[in-house]
N, C-alpha and C positions, 0 to 999 in steps of 0.2 A: 267374807266369802259365803256366809250362811244365807245372804239375801239374793244370791245369784239364782236366776230362774232355772238354770240347768246345772245339775250336779254331775260331776264326772263319773260318780259311781253308777249313775243311770245310763251311762254310755256304753254299756257292755253290748257285745254283738247281738243283734236281733236275728230272727229267722231270715234266710235269704229271700223268701217270698215277700217280706215287707220292704225290701230294698231293691227289688228287681227292676223297678222303673227308672232308677237313676244310677245303676252300677256302671253305665257306659262311660261317662266322662264328667269332668268337673262342671261344665255348663249345666248338665242335667241335674247334678247334685245341688248346685246353687239354686236352681229353680225349685227343686224339692224342698230345700230349706226355707226358701221364701214363701212357699205355699203351705208350710206347716206339716209336711209329710212326717208321720210319727217315727219312721225309721231313719230319717235323714241325719239327725244329730249323731246317732251311733255310727253311721257310715262315715261322716266327716271325721270323727275321732279315730276310727279304725284306719282311715286313709292317711291322715296327717298327724296323728298324735305323736308318733315316733319322731317325725321330722321336727315338729315344734319343740319336743323335749330336747332334742339334740341342739337346736338353736339356743334354747335357754341355758342348757348346761355349758355350751361353748362360750357364751357371753358372761354368764354368772359364775360358773364353776359348779362342781358337784356339791350341792348345798341342800339343807333341809327345807328351804323355801321353794324348791323346784316344783313340787307337787301343787302348791298353792298358785304359783305363777302359771303353771300349765292350765289349771282350773280357770284362772283369771283370763287367760288368753282366749280360751274357748267360750267362756261366758260372754266376753266382749264380742266375739265373733257372732254368736247367736243373737245378741242384742242388736247388732248393727248390720246383719246380713242383707237387709232390705236395701242398703246403700250400695251394695256391690252390683255394678252394671255389667261388668264383663266376667261372666262365670268361668271362662277359660283361664282367668287370672286368679283363681281361688287360692292356689298355693302361695303365690307371691303376696296376695292380700293378707293371708293368715300370718305369713312371715313378718310382714310389717307390724301387725298387731303384737306379735311375740317380741319383736325388737323394741317397740314402744313400751311394752310391759317390763321388759328387762331393764331398759334405761331408767324407768321410774323406780325400780327396785334399787338400782345402783345409787341413784341420787338420794334415796331415803336413808341409806346406810351410813352409819358413822364410821370413821376411819378405824381400822384395826379389828372390826367385828363382823365384816361382811362375809367371810368364808368360814363355814362350819362343816367340816368333812363328815360324811357318814362312815360308819364302820364298813370294812370291805364287803361283808355279806349283805349290807343294806344298799349298796350302790345301784343306781338305776342302770338300765341296759345301755351303756355307752361304750365307746372304744377303750375305756380304761379298765374294763372288767378283768381282762386276762393279763394286765400289765405286770411287769416285774417290779420289785421294790424300787429299783433305780428309776424306772419310768414313772412310777407314782411320785417319787421325789421330784423329778423334773416337772411333772404336771403341777405339783404344789408350788414349785418355784415360779413356774410360768404365771400362775394366777396371782402370786405375790407381786410379780412385776406388773401385771395388768392392773392391779389395785392401785398402783402409783401413777397410772395414766389417766388422762381426762376421759370422760365418757365418750366425747366426740371422736377420740382416737381409738379407744379400747373396743368399742362396738364394731366399727368396720374391720379392725384388725382381726377380731375373733371370727367374724362372718367370713372373711376372705381366707385367712390362713388356717383356721381351725374347723369351721363348718365346710369350707371349700366352695363357697359360692363364687360365681364369676363376677367380674366388675359391674356389669349391668345389674345383676341380682343384688349385689351389695348396695349399689346406689338406690335401687328401688326400695329395698328394705329400710334404708336410712332416710328415704324421701328427700334426696338431694341429687344434684346433677352428676353426670359421669365425671366431668372435670373436677368437681368438688371432691368426689370420693377418691379420685386419683391423688389429689393433693393431700387429703387426710391420711391415706394409706402410706404415702411417702413419709409423712411426718411420724405416723405411728410406727412404721418400720424402724426409722432412725431412733426414735425414743425407746422402743422395746430393746433394740440391740444395746443401746447405751446402758439401760438399767440391767439387762440380763448379764452383762459382763461382770456384774458384782455378785452373781449367783453361781457358786461352784457347781451346782447340779446341772447348770446349763452350759458348762464349759465345752463339752464335746459338740453340742449343737452349734455353738458359735464358731468353734474351730473348723467345723465342716462347712460352715457357711450355708447351712440348710435353712429351710423355712417350713412351716406347717403346710401340708398339702391336702388337696381334696382326697376323699376316700375313693 
């Protein structure tokens, strides 16, 4: 991480005047990044840092590596921004980079050590912050189940049912066709339900026949 050209600690908000030229839309922000505008990296992180963190947390879990993965995602984005031809697709492009980063992390990890929970006061700002102990137990059980699924099933499942992306967004993030993502989600859903049936903390979820939904 030390070799990255852009450190996230340097992405704190800059004065509004330094960003006025590209506050309008993502296409303008993309051009500003490509042209080396000094305030553009901070604006990119301000605009999409929360979204990318949620994607990473939903795919990986609440884990000590999230900050590094967030850094890695944006460092890669800054490095390759010149390749982005459609500036209005900036968010989807960033999401694909985050998914690629998360997949690499999952594949690096050895079984049984991938999930290291923070203490409650150290949790990032996610939907779990105000959860009851029962809900936290269910979340832990959910990620224990996901850890038993292949990366190709786990990632689309998390993006669809936990991050709440629509099917086209999931397909785009995973860089596969819509038909392929539908097949993977069907397999992922069946696999998750089969594994979750062995987790007492997920009993109510299964009995109600519910699924993770978008925010």
